[in-house]
N, C-alpha and C positions, 0 to 999 in steps of 0.2 A: 354512326350510332343509330340504332333501331328505335323509331317512335311509332307506336301503333296507332294507325288511323282508325276512326270510327267505322263500324259496319255500314256498308252502303250497297244500294242496288246500282248505283252508278259510280263505282270507285275511280280513283285517279290512277290508272294503270301505269303511267310514267313513274309515278311515285312508288307504286307497289314493285316495279322492276328494280328500282334502286333499293327498296326494302329487301328484296330477295338477296341482292348482292351484299347488302350489309349483314343480314341475318346469318348468311352462309360464309361470310369472309373468314378465312383461316382454317376452314374445315373442308375436306374433299370427300369424306366417307359417304357412301350412297345411303345407308340407313339413317345416319344422323342428319344428313341434309334433307332426305325425303320426309323425315319427322318434322323438322322445322318448317319446311315448305308447306306441308299439308296443314299444319297448325296456323301459319300465316294466312293461307287462303281461307281456312274455315272461320278464322277470327275477324277477317276483314270484309268478306263479301256476305251481304245480307241474304236471308232466306234460303240457307243451305241446311241439309240434313246429313250430308256426307261428303267428304272430300278426301281423296287418298290415292294411293298408288297400287297398281297391279303390275307385277314384274315378271318378265319372260323367264320361264324355266322349262326344262325338258318335260314333255307329257308324261303324266303318271302312268299311263298304259299305252302301249303302242309307239308309233313314231310321231314326230312333230313337236309342237311346243304348246304349252299352256300359259295363262296368266295366274300368278299366285299372289294373293293379297299381301300387301306391304304396309308401310306406315300409313295411318289414316287417322281422321277425326270423324266421329259419328257412332252410330250403333254398330254392333257386330255385322260383318258382311259375308257374302259368298266367299269361300276360301279360295276356290280353283275355278277358272273359267277357260274353256277350250278356245283356241283361236277359231274365229268364225262365228262364235255363239254370242248373242246378246249385242249390246252397244259396244262393250269393251272388246269383246272378241272380234267384232266387225272392224272396229278402229285398228285393231292390231294387224288384221289382214290387209286393210286398205292403206294403212300408214297415212291417214289423213284425219283431221278433227271432224267429229260428228256432233252435231247439235240436234237434240231430239226435243221438240216442243211439248209432245205428249208421249211418254214412254209406253203407255198402254196400246198405242197405235203402231209401235215399232215391232215388226215381225220378229219373233224369237226373244223378245225381251226377257231378261232374267229379273224377277222381282225379289231382290234381297231384302228391301224394306218396302212394304206396301204403302208407306207414306210418300214415296218418291213418285213425282208426276213429271218432272222434266230432267233432262241430263245433258251434260257435255263431256266429251271424252277426247283427250289431246294425246296423240302418240308421242313416245319418248324415242326419238331416233338420234343416235350419236355415232359419228363415223361410220354411217350407213347401216348400223345394227340397230334393231328394235330392242330397246332396253325394257320396255313395258308401256303402260299408258297411265295418265292421270285422269281420274274420274271425279266428277262433281255431280251430285244429285240435289234436287230441290223439291219441296213439297208443293211448289207452285207450278201451274202450267205455263209453258212458254217463258221460263225465267230467264233464259240466256239469249242475249242479243248478238249482233255482228260485232258490236263493240266489245262485249265480253269475250267472244271468240279471239279477236285480235289481241286483246289485252292479256288473256290467259296464255296464248301461244307465246307472247313476248316473255311473260314470267317463266313459262316452262323452258324457253331458250336460255334465260338467265340461270335457271336451276341447273341445266345440263352443262353450261359453261363452267359453273363452279363445282361440278361434282365428277368424281372418278367413277365411271360405270362401264 
């Protein structure tokens, strides 16, 4: 059973990983699970202004791939991000989590929401394939710690395990 914990800047990530499994139990659809996951993150982590998915799709023009906005919580966002551009596109290329304490200092940052000051982006890799990225923005500078990085990576792993993609 899912019990929603209070919003926190220091959440119990072990509990949240179990909550992911509980919320997604019995459903394997990517859209449904991504919607539930982004709502859970947005509702349980304090000081966020955006939490959601960008999914890998063929590039709109030319060869290669882009990231297309998927289920999210927050204000409207950039719809399409080329691989290699901004924090999300860089994460897609590197396939590693990127924590940015001050997005204004990140070369090539894409300002979808001028209120965002820090960001963490986790790649979604399943069976060797990049499915997309999970992006979280905060209006606070230096919002995301090493503990957040490890905890969110564990939550994303639970999401990927529970989801067909």
